[in-house]
C-alpha positions, 0 to 999 in steps of 0.5 A: 478400246485399245487398253482392253484388247480382246480376242474371241475364238468360238468352236461349234460343239454340241452337248449331245451326240450328233452322229449316232442313232442316239441323236434321233431323239433330239430331232423336231417332230415332223409337221405331219405328225403334229397335224395327226396329234392335233386332229386326235386332240380335237376329236377328244383324245387325251395326250396319253391316249393319242400317244398310245394310238400313234404308237400302235399305228407305227407298230402296225405300219412298220412291224418288224422295223418299228424299233427303228422308227420308234427311236426317232423323235421326228416320227415318234415323239415322246409322251411328254411332248404330247402333253406339252403340244396339247398345252401349246394348242390350248385345246384341253 
């Protein structure tokens, strides 16, 4: 439409940091971790119980490096993710 010229300029920007350790909390949960939680739910664990068991497993496995891995959502999802995931699976 010549009487309504339009120019669009787009710049890609995130609304959160992407180059710092804080960005790790936005990562998708790893497929192997999803499978672990699905197995825990199928054996009767609640979302809270599965979360605490997973945190204990991470602490046991990573020991002095636990603080690094626990801040990465890819390997250490938050408790609210556990509740959303069980609802997604419709296992409760």
